[in-house]
C-alpha positions as CSV (number, residue, x, y, z in Angstrom):
1,M,25.8,-12.0,-17.1
2,A,23.3,-9.8,-19.0
3,E,24.2,-6.4,-20.1
4,L,23.1,-3.6,-17.7
5,Q,20.2,-1.4,-18.7
6,G,19.9,2.3,-17.9
7,I,16.7,3.4,-16.1
8,D,15.5,6.8,-15.3
9,L,12.6,7.1,-12.8
10,T,11.3,9.2,-10.0
11,V,11.1,7.5,-6.6
12,N,9.3,9.3,-3.8
13,G,9.7,12.6,-5.7
14,Q,13.4,12.1,-6.4
15,R,14.7,11.5,-9.9
16,T,16.9,8.5,-10.0
17,Q,19.1,7.2,-12.8
18,R,20.8,3.8,-12.4
19,H,22.0,0.8,-14.5
20,V,20.5,-2.5,-13.5
21,Q,20.3,-6.1,-14.6
22,P,17.3,-6.5,-16.8
23,R,15.9,-9.2,-14.4
24,T,16.1,-7.0,-11.3
25,H,12.8,-6.8,-9.6
26,L,11.5,-3.3,-8.6
27,V,11.3,-4.3,-5.0
28,D,14.9,-5.5,-5.1
29,F,15.9,-2.2,-6.8
30,V,14.2,0.1,-4.2
31,R,15.5,-2.0,-1.3
32,G,19.1,-2.7,-2.5
33,E,19.9,0.2,-4.8
34,L,18.0,3.0,-3.0
35,G,18.0,1.7,0.6
36,L,14.2,2.0,0.9
37,K,13.5,-1.0,3.1
38,G,9.8,-0.5,3.8
39,S,8.6,-2.8,1.1
40,H,9.4,-6.4,1.9
41,L,10.0,-9.6,0.0
42,G,7.6,-12.2,1.2
43,C,6.5,-14.9,-1.1
44,E,8.3,-13.6,-4.2
45,H,5.3,-14.8,-6.3
46,G,3.0,-11.8,-6.1
47,V,0.7,-13.5,-3.7
48,C,1.3,-11.9,-0.3
49,G,1.4,-8.2,-1.0
50,A,4.4,-7.4,1.2
51,C,6.3,-6.0,-1.8
52,T,3.5,-3.6,-2.8
53,V,4.6,-0.2,-4.3
54,E,2.9,2.4,-6.3
55,V,3.8,3.0,-10.0
56,N,2.2,5.9,-11.7
57,G,-0.5,6.1,-9.1
58,K,-1.5,2.4,-9.1
59,I,-0.3,-0.3,-6.7
60,V,1.8,-3.2,-8.2
61,R,3.6,-6.1,-6.8
62,G,7.2,-5.1,-6.7
63,C,8.4,-8.7,-6.9
64,L,6.5,-9.2,-10.2
65,T,7.5,-5.9,-11.7
66,L,11.0,-5.5,-13.2
67,A,12.9,-2.3,-12.5
68,V,13.3,-1.7,-16.2
69,Q,9.5,-1.7,-16.6
70,A,9.4,1.3,-14.3
71,D,11.8,3.3,-16.6
72,G,10.2,6.8,-16.9
73,A,7.7,6.1,-14.2
74,R,6.8,7.7,-10.9
75,V,7.3,5.2,-8.1
76,R,6.2,5.7,-4.5
77,T,7.1,3.4,-1.7
78,I,5.7,3.3,1.8
79,E,8.4,5.8,2.8
80,G,7.2,8.3,0.3
81,L,3.6,7.8,1.2
82,S,4.4,8.3,4.9
83,E,6.5,11.4,4.2
84,D,3.7,13.0,2.1
85,G,1.3,12.5,5.0
86,D,-1.4,11.1,2.7
87,V,-2.1,8.2,5.0
88,R,-1.4,9.6,8.4
89,D,-5.0,9.1,9.5
90,L,-4.9,5.5,8.3
91,Q,-1.6,4.8,10.1
92,D,-3.1,6.3,13.3
93,A,-6.1,4.0,12.9
94,F,-3.8,1.0,12.5
95,I,-2.1,2.0,15.7
96,R,-5.4,2.6,17.6
97,H,-6.8,-0.8,16.5
98,A,-3.5,-2.7,17.0
99,A,-3.8,-3.6,13.3
100,L,-0.1,-4.7,13.2
101,Q,2.0,-7.0,15.3
102,C,5.3,-7.9,13.6
103,G,4.8,-5.2,11.0
104,F,6.1,-7.2,8.1
105,C,2.9,-6.9,6.1
106,T,2.0,-3.4,7.3
107,P,3.6,-1.4,4.4
108,G,1.8,-3.5,1.8
109,M,-1.5,-3.3,3.8
110,V,-1.2,0.5,4.0
111,M,-0.4,0.8,0.3
112,A,-3.4,-1.3,-0.6
113,A,-5.7,0.4,1.9
114,K,-4.7,3.8,0.5
115,E,-5.8,2.8,-3.0
116,L,-9.1,1.5,-1.6
117,L,-9.7,4.8,0.3
118,E,-9.1,6.7,-2.9
119,N,-11.1,4.5,-5.3
120,K,-13.9,3.3,-3.1
121,P,-14.6,5.9,-0.4
122,D,-18.0,4.4,0.3
123,A,-16.8,0.8,0.6
124,S,-18.7,-1.5,2.9
125,R,-17.0,-3.8,5.3
126,A,-17.4,-6.7,2.9
127,E,-15.8,-4.7,0.1
128,V,-12.9,-3.7,2.4
129,R,-12.4,-7.4,3.2
130,E,-12.5,-8.3,-0.5
131,W,-10.1,-5.5,-1.5
132,M,-7.6,-6.4,1.2
133,S,-7.8,-10.2,0.5
134,G,-4.7,-9.9,-1.8
135,N,-2.5,-9.1,1.2
136,Y,-1.5,-11.7,3.7
137,C,-1.0,-11.2,7.4
138,R,0.0,-14.1,9.6
139,C,-0.3,-12.2,12.9
140,T,-3.5,-10.2,13.3
141,G,-6.2,-12.3,11.6
142,Y,-7.4,-9.2,9.6
143,H,-10.1,-8.1,12.0
144,A,-8.1,-5.2,13.4
145,I,-6.9,-4.2,9.9
146,V,-10.5,-4.1,8.5
147,E,-11.6,-2.1,11.6
148,A,-8.8,0.5,11.0
149,I,-9.7,0.9,7.4
150,C,-13.5,1.1,8.1
151,E,-12.8,3.8,10.7
152,T,-10.7,5.8,8.3
153,L,-13.4,5.6,5.7
154,A,-15.9,6.9,8.2
155,L,-13.7,9.7,9.4
156,R,-12.8,10.8,5.9
157,A,-16.4,10.7,4.9
158,G,-17.4,12.8,7.9
159,S,-14.6,15.4,7.3
160,A,-15.6,15.7,3.7
161,G,-19.1,16.8,4.8
162,S,-20.8,14.3,2.5
163,A,-23.9,12.9,4.3
164,G,-24.3,10.1,1.8
165,A,-20.7,8.9,2.0
166,A,-20.6,9.5,5.8
167,G,-23.7,7.4,6.2
168,A,-22.2,4.6,4.0
169,A,-18.9,4.7,5.8
170,G,-20.6,4.9,9.2
171,A,-22.6,1.8,8.2
172,A,-19.4,0.1,7.4
173,V,-18.0,0.8,10.8
174,K,-21.3,-0.2,12.4
175,E,-21.2,-3.4,10.4
176,A,-17.7,-3.9,11.6
177,G,-19.0,-4.3,15.2
178,Q,-21.1,-7.3,14.2
């Protein structure tokens, strides 16, 4: 058995210090050590996106990231994202559009969509589809997920008062109806 390594990180705003096996994946750490069960283990190869968490403001695959790699980092899981209220509008849109069924992929979808909303607030429907293509859903067929994200883009653009962004986001929603 490998020697345990100490890690010191902040998870959802709470400083956490633990000793872990060097091979412990970040998603296993947050689920097993911290009891944060929102991120899921799906493929365990970084393909499905169910294990998505945020490290220092960027999403990563928790099944490909070792807990020791997050030493000194700020980690946010779906629980922290939900508590902060940063994605309440997106979560409401997921509900309105029935963009979830079993819910297994939903935390990873929301984490990826949040990053899209922040980095590409004027994304087209095609760009939303491309961005979300790294997350698998076996239940919904993606249409409702894309609809929910496009609606959130449009609503955020409208509330920001930006005519250009609102027009682009509105076009994305209009395009969604095609």
